[in-house]
FITORMAR-719602 format. One record per residue: z, y, x of N, C-alpha, C, O, CB in turn; residue in one letter. Coordinates in Angstrom, 2 decimals, padded with zeros to 5 digits. Glycine has a CB too. Example, Ala and Ser with C-alpha at 12.3 -4.5 7.8 and 13.67 -1.06 7.14 Angstrom:
[torse [007.80; -005.69; 013.19]; [007.80; -004.50; 012.30]; [007.80; -003.30; 013.20]; [008.46; -003.32; 014.24]; [009.05; -004.47; 011.31]; a]
[torse [007.08; -002.25; 012.85]; [007.14; -001.06; 013.67]; [007.87; 000.03; 012.90]; [008.04; 001.14; 013.41]; [005.72; -000.60; 014.08]; s]
END
This chain:
[torse [-015.55; -048.79; -007.38]; [-014.85; -049.61; -006.31]; [-015.93; -050.96; -006.38]; [-016.34; -051.56; -007.38]; [-012.99; -049.99; -006.76]; m]
[torse [-016.20; -051.18; -005.09]; [-017.25; -052.27; -004.87]; [-016.49; -053.76; -004.99]; [-015.34; -053.84; -004.57]; [-017.99; -052.07; -003.27]; g]
[torse [-017.15; -054.94; -005.56]; [-016.55; -056.23; -005.92]; [-015.89; -056.54; -004.57]; [-014.74; -056.99; -004.55]; [-017.65; -057.41; -006.46]; s]
[torse [-016.57; -056.31; -003.43]; [-016.20; -057.06; -002.11]; [-015.02; -056.25; -001.29]; [-014.18; -056.79; -000.56]; [-017.62; -057.19; -001.12]; f]
[torse [-015.13; -055.01; -001.54]; [-014.22; -054.04; -001.05]; [-012.88; -054.44; -001.05]; [-012.40; -054.91; -002.08]; [-014.30; -052.89; -001.75]; q]
[torse [-012.06; -054.30; 000.21]; [-010.64; -054.38; 000.78]; [-009.89; -053.22; 000.73]; [-010.28; -052.36; 001.52]; [-010.61; -054.76; 002.12]; t]
[torse [-008.89; -052.91; 000.03]; [-007.79; -051.64; 000.02]; [-006.56; -052.19; 000.37]; [-006.15; -053.35; 000.22]; [-007.58; -050.84; -001.43]; y]
[torse [-005.77; -050.74; 001.06]; [-005.00; -051.31; 001.62]; [-003.89; -050.40; 000.82]; [-004.12; -049.33; 000.24]; [-005.19; -051.41; 003.14]; y]
[torse [-002.73; -051.04; 000.94]; [-001.57; -050.47; 000.10]; [-000.09; -050.20; 000.61]; [000.04; -050.59; 001.77]; [-001.41; -051.37; -000.96]; l]
[torse [000.39; -049.97; 000.37]; [002.23; -049.80; 001.11]; [003.13; -050.21; 000.43]; [003.23; -049.95; -000.77]; [002.89; -048.36; 001.38]; l]
[torse [003.97; -050.94; 001.09]; [005.02; -051.70; 000.01]; [006.21; -051.63; 000.87]; [006.20; -051.89; 002.07]; [004.64; -053.45; -000.48]; r]
[torse [007.29; -051.24; 000.17]; [009.00; -051.14; 000.78]; [009.22; -052.14; 000.95]; [009.29; -052.98; 000.05]; [010.21; -050.63; 000.03]; s]
[torse [009.48; -052.45; 002.59]; [010.20; -053.53; 002.97]; [011.77; -053.73; 002.18]; [012.18; -054.84; 001.84]; [010.30; -053.35; 004.51]; k]
[torse [012.39; -052.70; 002.02]; [013.72; -052.82; 001.20]; [013.87; -053.38; 000.02]; [014.70; -054.26; -000.21]; [014.21; -051.76; 000.94]; q]
[torse [012.87; -052.78; -001.01]; [013.00; -053.34; -002.47]; [011.57; -053.79; -002.96]; [011.50; -054.04; -004.16]; [013.64; -052.16; -003.54]; d]
[torse [010.48; -053.91; -002.25]; [009.52; -054.61; -002.63]; [008.47; -054.02; -003.56]; [007.64; -054.68; -004.18]; [010.07; -055.63; -003.09]; g]
[torse [008.63; -052.42; -003.61]; [008.03; -051.85; -004.66]; [006.71; -051.17; -003.72]; [006.62; -050.97; -002.50]; [009.12; -050.75; -005.56]; r]
[torse [005.78; -050.92; -004.81]; [004.76; -050.22; -003.79]; [004.61; -048.81; -004.08]; [004.91; -048.30; -005.15]; [003.32; -050.86; -003.84]; h]
[torse [004.11; -048.19; -003.06]; [003.88; -046.68; -003.02]; [002.94; -046.21; -004.14]; [001.82; -046.69; -004.27]; [003.27; -046.24; -001.63]; l]
[torse [003.51; -045.10; -005.07]; [003.02; -045.15; -006.26]; [003.04; -043.54; -006.55]; [004.06; -042.98; -006.15]; [003.86; -046.15; -007.23]; a]
[torse [002.26; -042.86; -007.06]; [002.20; -041.22; -007.31]; [002.46; -041.19; -009.10]; [001.75; -041.76; -009.92]; [000.32; -040.41; -006.73]; a]
[torse [003.54; -040.44; -009.34]; [003.80; -040.34; -010.72]; [003.10; -039.07; -011.34]; [003.21; -038.05; -010.67]; [005.32; -040.31; -010.93]; r]
[torse [002.44; -039.00; -012.42]; [001.72; -038.17; -012.89]; [002.84; -037.60; -014.01]; [003.04; -036.39; -014.10]; [000.33; -038.80; -013.33]; a]
[torse [003.46; -038.44; -014.74]; [004.40; -038.15; -015.99]; [005.56; -039.30; -015.61]; [005.68; -039.88; -014.53]; [003.54; -038.42; -017.73]; e]
[torse [006.20; -039.42; -016.52]; [007.27; -040.18; -016.57]; [006.61; -041.68; -016.80]; [006.87; -042.63; -016.06]; [008.29; -039.64; -017.71]; a]
[torse [005.75; -041.76; -017.89]; [005.30; -042.95; -018.01]; [004.08; -043.65; -017.39]; [003.70; -044.80; -017.62]; [005.22; -042.99; -019.07]; n]
[torse [003.43; -042.58; -016.39]; [002.12; -042.72; -015.83]; [002.42; -043.01; -014.55]; [002.83; -042.00; -013.98]; [001.20; -041.56; -015.96]; q]
[torse [002.40; -044.17; -013.69]; [002.36; -044.24; -012.47]; [000.94; -045.02; -011.59]; [000.55; -046.17; -011.78]; [003.63; -044.86; -012.29]; t]
[torse [000.50; -044.26; -010.85]; [-000.99; -044.48; -010.24]; [-000.51; -045.47; -008.94]; [000.45; -045.10; -008.28]; [-001.91; -042.77; -009.68]; y]
[torse [-001.09; -046.51; -008.66]; [-000.61; -047.23; -007.55]; [-001.75; -046.75; -006.42]; [-002.97; -046.89; -006.58]; [-000.50; -048.95; -007.87]; l]
[torse [-000.90; -045.98; -004.88]; [-001.85; -045.54; -004.20]; [-002.61; -046.73; -003.33]; [-002.11; -047.75; -002.86]; [-001.28; -044.46; -003.42]; l]
[torse [-003.95; -046.28; -003.27]; [-004.51; -047.28; -002.43]; [-005.33; -046.40; -001.33]; [-005.67; -045.21; -001.40]; [-005.45; -048.38; -003.31]; l]
[torse [-005.57; -047.43; -000.23]; [-006.35; -046.47; 000.95]; [-007.44; -047.48; 001.33]; [-007.29; -048.69; 001.17]; [-005.29; -045.95; 002.49]; f]
[torse [-008.63; -046.90; 001.88]; [-009.86; -047.43; 002.16]; [-009.87; -048.75; 003.45]; [-010.47; -049.82; 003.52]; [-010.73; -046.09; 002.57]; t]
[torse [-008.96; -048.11; 004.28]; [-008.47; -048.20; 006.09]; [-006.89; -048.43; 005.79]; [-006.14; -047.95; 004.94]; [-008.79; -046.39; 007.30]; a]
[torse [-006.72; -049.28; 006.74]; [-005.38; -049.48; 007.08]; [-004.54; -048.36; 007.85]; [-003.35; -048.11; 007.67]; [-005.39; -050.64; 007.82]; d]
[torse [-005.32; -047.78; 008.68]; [-005.39; -046.53; 009.72]; [-005.13; -045.16; 009.00]; [-004.58; -044.16; 009.46]; [-006.92; -046.43; 010.45]; y]
[torse [-005.64; -045.37; 007.78]; [-005.50; -044.03; 006.36]; [-003.90; -044.02; 005.99]; [-003.01; -043.19; 006.13]; [-006.57; -044.57; 004.51]; d]
[torse [-003.97; -045.35; 005.45]; [-002.22; -045.67; 005.21]; [-001.17; -045.17; 006.19]; [-000.31; -044.37; 005.83]; [-001.92; -047.28; 005.25]; a]
[torse [-001.25; -045.69; 007.57]; [-000.69; -045.09; 008.50]; [-000.56; -043.59; 008.57]; [000.52; -043.01; 008.50]; [-001.23; -045.50; 009.44]; l]
[torse [-001.91; -042.92; 008.72]; [-001.79; -041.71; 008.71]; [-000.94; -040.80; 007.48]; [-000.19; -039.84; 007.67]; [-003.05; -041.45; 008.83]; s]
[torse [-001.24; -041.30; 006.42]; [-000.73; -040.85; 005.32]; [000.94; -041.00; 005.30]; [001.66; -040.04; 005.01]; [-001.45; -041.58; 004.22]; y]
[torse [001.40; -042.13; 005.58]; [002.84; -042.37; 005.88]; [003.30; -041.36; 007.03]; [004.22; -040.57; 006.81]; [003.07; -043.95; 006.34]; l]
[torse [002.57; -041.39; 008.39]; [003.20; -040.54; 009.39]; [003.44; -038.93; 009.05]; [004.27; -038.12; 009.45]; [002.32; -040.67; 010.61]; n]
[torse [002.39; -038.85; 008.17]; [002.22; -036.89; 007.85]; [002.90; -036.65; 006.68]; [003.02; -035.45; 006.42]; [000.46; -036.16; 007.50]; t]
[torse [003.49; -037.59; 005.72]; [003.89; -036.97; 004.55]; [005.47; -037.96; 004.11]; [006.21; -037.85; 003.14]; [002.43; -037.06; 003.30]; h]
[torse [005.52; -038.84; 005.23]; [006.91; -039.49; 005.33]; [007.11; -040.23; 006.60]; [007.10; -041.45; 006.72]; [007.14; -040.48; 004.18]; a]
[torse [007.28; -039.43; 007.45]; [007.19; -039.77; 008.81]; [008.70; -040.39; 009.04]; [008.60; -041.57; 009.40]; [006.76; -038.42; 009.80]; g]
[torse [009.95; -039.99; 008.95]; [011.07; -040.33; 008.75]; [011.45; -041.70; 008.23]; [012.51; -042.23; 008.55]; [011.45; -039.49; 008.10]; e]
[torse [010.59; -042.25; 007.47]; [010.59; -043.53; 006.71]; [009.56; -044.48; 006.77]; [009.52; -045.49; 006.07]; [010.69; -043.30; 005.49]; v]
[torse [008.83; -044.20; 007.48]; [007.43; -044.88; 008.15]; [007.68; -046.41; 008.04]; [007.11; -047.26; 007.36]; [007.15; -044.43; 009.95]; s]
[torse [008.78; -046.49; 008.98]; [009.30; -048.13; 009.60]; [009.76; -048.81; 008.37]; [010.02; -050.02; 008.42]; [010.76; -048.15; 010.86]; d]
[torse [009.91; -048.10; 007.21]; [010.36; -048.93; 005.92]; [009.03; -049.33; 004.73]; [009.01; -049.59; 003.53]; [011.61; -047.86; 005.07]; r]
[torse [008.10; -049.21; 005.70]; [006.98; -049.71; 004.46]; [005.93; -050.77; 005.42]; [005.68; -050.51; 006.59]; [005.86; -048.04; 003.64]; f]
[torse [005.53; -051.67; 004.91]; [004.41; -052.53; 005.63]; [002.95; -052.12; 004.72]; [002.94; -051.68; 003.57]; [004.85; -054.44; 005.53]; a]
[torse [001.90; -052.37; 005.47]; [000.51; -052.36; 004.77]; [000.42; -053.91; 004.36]; [000.73; -054.89; 005.03]; [-000.85; -051.83; 005.85]; i]
[torse [-000.02; -053.86; 003.23]; [-001.04; -054.94; 002.46]; [-002.46; -054.43; 002.02]; [-003.02; -053.37; 001.73]; [-000.35; -055.47; 001.07]; e]
[torse [-002.67; -055.51; 002.10]; [-004.33; -055.67; 001.69]; [-004.72; -056.16; 000.08]; [-004.00; -057.08; -000.31]; [-005.02; -056.96; 002.76]; t]
[torse [-005.45; -055.83; -000.62]; [-005.62; -056.28; -002.02]; [-007.16; -056.60; -002.11]; [-007.72; -055.91; -001.26]; [-005.11; -055.11; -003.13]; i]
[torse [-007.91; -057.23; -002.68]; [-009.40; -056.96; -003.13]; [-009.78; -056.60; -004.62]; [-009.27; -056.71; -005.74]; [-010.17; -058.21; -002.83]; s]
[torse [-010.85; -056.14; -004.12]; [-011.09; -055.60; -005.96]; [-011.23; -056.66; -006.70]; [-011.17; -056.24; -007.86]; [-012.52; -054.67; -006.41]; a]
[torse [-011.39; -057.82; -006.71]; [-011.15; -058.75; -008.05]; [-009.63; -059.07; -008.04]; [-009.29; -059.74; -009.01]; [-012.08; -060.30; -008.04]; p]
[torse [-008.81; -058.80; -007.34]; [-007.27; -058.96; -007.44]; [-006.81; -057.67; -007.94]; [-005.69; -057.61; -008.43]; [-006.52; -059.33; -006.02]; q]
[torse [-007.50; -056.71; -007.88]; [-006.89; -055.25; -008.36]; [-006.49; -055.08; -009.82]; [-005.44; -054.58; -010.22]; [-007.96; -054.10; -008.12]; l]
[torse [-007.56; -055.60; -010.63]; [-007.26; -055.27; -012.03]; [-006.10; -056.47; -012.45]; [-005.31; -056.00; -013.27]; [-008.79; -055.32; -013.03]; k]
[torse [-005.87; -057.56; -012.17]; [-004.60; -058.24; -012.58]; [-003.72; -057.83; -012.05]; [-002.72; -057.76; -012.77]; [-004.47; -059.45; -012.44]; a]
[torse [-003.56; -057.41; -010.82]; [-002.50; -056.62; -010.32]; [-001.66; -055.51; -010.96]; [-000.44; -055.37; -011.02]; [-002.97; -056.13; -009.39]; a]
[torse [-002.77; -054.67; -011.48]; [-002.24; -053.27; -011.89]; [-001.52; -053.92; -013.08]; [-000.31; -053.72; -013.19]; [-003.46; -051.92; -012.27]; l]
[torse [-002.31; -054.86; -014.19]; [-001.67; -055.17; -015.04]; [-000.18; -055.94; -015.02]; [000.72; -055.78; -015.83]; [-002.50; -055.67; -015.55]; s]
[torse [-000.20; -056.80; -013.89]; [000.82; -057.43; -013.93]; [002.45; -056.47; -013.20]; [003.63; -056.76; -013.36]; [000.27; -058.78; -013.17]; r]
[torse [001.93; -055.54; -012.56]; [002.97; -054.46; -011.93]; [003.08; -053.28; -013.00]; [004.08; -052.58; -012.96]; [002.38; -053.79; -010.35]; w]
[torse [002.23; -053.06; -013.84]; [002.56; -052.09; -014.86]; [002.25; -050.80; -014.69]; [002.80; -049.88; -015.30]; [003.77; -052.08; -015.10]; g]
[torse [001.02; -050.66; -013.54]; [000.64; -049.37; -013.27]; [-000.54; -048.69; -014.35]; [-001.40; -049.37; -014.92]; [000.14; -049.43; -011.78]; f]
[torse [-000.39; -047.14; -014.52]; [-001.41; -046.72; -015.20]; [-002.85; -047.12; -014.71]; [-003.74; -047.60; -015.41]; [-001.25; -045.40; -015.25]; t]
[torse [-002.90; -046.80; -013.25]; [-004.15; -047.05; -012.57]; [-003.74; -047.03; -010.97]; [-002.78; -047.51; -010.36]; [-005.31; -045.88; -013.00]; g]
[torse [-005.06; -046.14; -010.52]; [-004.98; -046.47; -009.33]; [-005.19; -044.91; -008.60]; [-006.03; -044.13; -009.07]; [-006.04; -047.68; -009.01]; i]
[torse [-004.34; -044.53; -007.38]; [-004.69; -043.43; -006.89]; [-005.47; -043.58; -005.23]; [-004.84; -043.75; -004.19]; [-003.37; -042.61; -006.99]; g]
[torse [-006.66; -043.49; -005.34]; [-007.64; -043.67; -004.36]; [-007.32; -042.52; -003.64]; [-007.39; -041.38; -004.10]; [-009.09; -043.79; -004.82]; l]
[torse [-006.86; -042.89; -002.18]; [-006.47; -041.60; -001.34]; [-007.90; -041.55; -000.53]; [-008.35; -042.52; 000.08]; [-004.89; -041.78; -000.22]; v]
[torse [-008.47; -040.38; -000.62]; [-009.58; -040.10; 000.27]; [-009.13; -039.16; 001.55]; [-009.82; -039.31; 002.57]; [-010.72; -039.39; -000.60]; r]
[torse [-008.41; -038.52; 001.59]; [-007.83; -038.14; 002.78]; [-006.36; -038.18; 003.04]; [-005.61; -037.58; 002.27]; [-008.22; -036.96; 002.99]; d]
[torse [-005.94; -038.80; 004.00]; [-004.57; -038.85; 003.92]; [-003.71; -037.55; 004.45]; [-002.50; -037.38; 004.33]; [-004.22; -040.03; 004.64]; p]
[torse [-004.67; -036.69; 005.05]; [-003.71; -035.52; 005.57]; [-003.37; -034.63; 004.85]; [-002.32; -033.99; 004.95]; [-004.10; -034.83; 006.53]; l]
[torse [-004.35; -034.45; 003.93]; [-004.19; -033.11; 003.00]; [-003.06; -033.26; 001.98]; [-002.32; -032.28; 001.91]; [-005.59; -032.78; 002.11]; i]
[torse [-002.74; -034.40; 001.10]; [-004.11; -035.36; 000.69]; [-004.64; -034.97; -000.29]; [-004.23; -034.08; -001.03]; [-003.95; -036.78; 000.37]; p]
[torse [-005.90; -035.81; -000.43]; [-006.83; -035.77; -001.82]; [-007.10; -037.01; -002.05]; [-007.56; -037.82; -001.24]; [-008.21; -034.96; -001.80]; r]
[torse [-006.74; -037.25; -003.53]; [-006.61; -038.40; -004.15]; [-007.32; -038.31; -005.25]; [-007.25; -037.30; -005.95]; [-005.39; -038.77; -004.38]; i]
[torse [-008.31; -039.65; -005.64]; [-008.74; -039.51; -006.60]; [-008.02; -040.17; -007.91]; [-007.43; -041.16; -007.47]; [-009.85; -039.80; -006.34]; d]
[torse [-007.83; -040.10; -009.05]; [-006.90; -040.97; -009.78]; [-007.68; -041.41; -011.21]; [-008.12; -040.67; -012.09]; [-005.41; -040.12; -010.05]; f]
[torse [-007.67; -042.79; -011.13]; [-008.57; -043.61; -012.35]; [-007.87; -044.27; -012.96]; [-007.30; -045.17; -012.35]; [-009.64; -044.55; -012.03]; m]
[torse [-007.61; -044.11; -014.41]; [-007.35; -044.92; -015.16]; [-007.63; -046.42; -015.36]; [-008.78; -046.83; -015.51]; [-007.62; -044.41; -015.84]; n]
[torse [-006.63; -047.16; -015.36]; [-006.69; -048.36; -015.50]; [-006.90; -048.97; -017.23]; [-006.08; -048.77; -018.12]; [-005.47; -048.74; -014.78]; h]
[torse [-008.06; -049.66; -017.36]; [-008.10; -050.16; -019.08]; [-007.84; -051.34; -018.93]; [-008.59; -052.09; -018.32]; [-009.49; -050.05; -020.03]; a]
[torse [-006.72; -051.71; -019.49]; [-006.03; -053.28; -019.80]; [-007.40; -054.16; -020.23]; [-008.36; -053.82; -020.92]; [-004.68; -053.28; -021.36]; p]
[torse [-007.18; -055.20; -019.66]; [-008.52; -056.20; -020.58]; [-007.59; -057.13; -021.35]; [-006.39; -056.89; -021.40]; [-009.83; -057.36; -019.42]; g]
[torse [-008.15; -058.23; -021.96]; [-007.71; -059.38; -022.48]; [-007.02; -060.27; -021.71]; [-006.62; -061.33; -022.19]; [-008.63; -059.96; -022.94]; p]
END
């Protein structure tokens, strides 16, 4: 991930939680998109009936590490193709 890259994520308007993938009960991955239209495509394809309940937010690469720790995610799921979907999962290594 580039240091000046902006990523897009989806947040529930109802409870403020971010859209995440669960690998196991204790492993959750924050879903990130490289473009806002990819986030919209993902929602419309896989959750069209509730797409109006989500908002798109941006986060920069430097903010991401702190956010993962603060929000308690195992890592990220970078959505490469929102239609299939094809997602690259990466674990977060907590820092000091």
